[in-house]
C-alpha positions, 0 to 999 in steps of 0.5 A: 582928739577922738570924738566920743558918743558922749560928745555927740550927745552933748552937742545934740542935747540928748542922752548917749542912749538916744545917740546910740538909738539913732545911729543903730536904727533899732529904736524909734526916735522923733524926726527932729531929734534924729536930725539934731543927732545926725547934724551933731555927728557931721559937725563933730566928724564922729566915726561910729565904731561898729563891730570892730570897736576893739580895734579902733584904728583898724580898717574894714574889708570895704572899698568904696567906689564913688561914681556920678552915674553907674549907667554911664559907660564912662563910669561903669568901665572904670568902676568895673576895672577898679572892682576887678583889682579889689582882692588878694592876688589871684583871689587868695583867701583872706585878701578879698575886699568888698567893693561898694559902688556909690552912685551919687547921681551928680549930687554934691550932698550925696557925695558927702553923705557917702564919704561920711558913711564910708568913714564910719565903716572904716573903709580900707580904701575909697576911689572917687571917679570923674570930674569934681564940682566947681564949688569952693564950699563943696570942695572944702567939705570934700577935702575935709572928709578926705583928710579924715579918711586918710587919718583913719588909715583909709587909702584915697584915690582920685580916678579921672578927677582933678587933684585934691589939696596935698594935705589930704594924701589922696593919689590923683590919676587925672585925665588931660581933658584940656589937651584932648579938647584942644586936639579935637578942635585942631583936627577940625580946624586942620580940615578947614572948619571955622564955624563950629558949635560946641555942646558943653557939659554941666557948667559946674563940672571940672571936666566941662571947663577943662574940655571947653578950655581946650577947645577955646585954646585951639580956636585962639591959637589958630585965630578962629573967632569964638562966638559965645552963641555957638556954645550950649551947655547941657547934661552928659546924655544923648537927649541933651546932645539932640536938643543942643544941636537943634539950638545950635542950628537955630542960632547958626544954620551954616555950622559945619561941625559940632564938638560934643562934650562926650560920645553919648552927647555926640550920638544925640547930635548925630540924630538931630543932624539926621532929623534935620536933613543933614549928612555926616560928615558931608554937611556937618562933622561931629566929634565926641570925647572918651571913645566909649565902646559904641563909638566905633560902631556908630554910623559913621564911626565917631571921631573922638579922643580915647581915654584909657578908662579901663587901664586907669580904673585898674591902676586906681584899684591897685593903688587903693589895694596897696599893690602899686606904690605911689607917694601920698598926694602923688599925681599922674596925668593920663593923656588921651589919643585922637581917634580919627574916624568917619564922622569928620571930613572937609567942610563942603558947605559954603 
């Protein structure tokens, strides 16, 4: 049953006019009243019928792209590729869409807020990129928002993100982070490494867990001990890589390899090793993940797993625009490719 403005007013115990003022933002309303109205809107999943109120079932020309950090090349590459596909074939007049990039900053609250705003705007499509939060309550809240979007005719695509519940109808293009993590560690084991430090990402992210599971799968398969002290969690940035590497060296000065959560973290690891008087790869090998553009230009060039970020983003954009047909709830796994470069070698330290 469609929720009306009157329903929101009743829930918030205010007049319909007050609800309208809060939603339109064109009249001052007491902060406590505004909060009560917005809480009622969220609880009832009320969708504001903007200029297209006469076409209640219609979607707009808006496409939302949710990213964790637009300054991170991982997200920037995907968002750019998605946006390039947003529009009519060849830019034909009448087929264009307005792409809006929503930067969540890793905040689960902001993620839900943007999904709500895109629902109210009756977005034609929504693409969520990157890993999801490892939180049951948040996952349930996101799934609820995705169902509401799908019911309103919005196409939902997950790019580089684990699948959502089947009843959300969201199409998922998932990265094989576990398989890529296993490849990297098996490469190091094949070179003779046994004392490997691991710099993991934030513990609450699915990407972090899957890549770490791949690393541990490789250790177990080859009978290499998994010392918990040799794993440090941090952010997906250079500073975290630098600080985590110094901590790993403090815990185990004889490490011969560092496995980094992504390429940006790996750059920080390389800097910390150099500042500690260690050579790469003569003293310590380093591997990353993603194969971001700068990886091949690092000195030495970084061994990493290449994820086809631009291809995945382009495909997500085409699916979002309905130019590539995928069954609702369809799932495709995108595998990475091991890129062996100069940052890894046979261990020379005893």
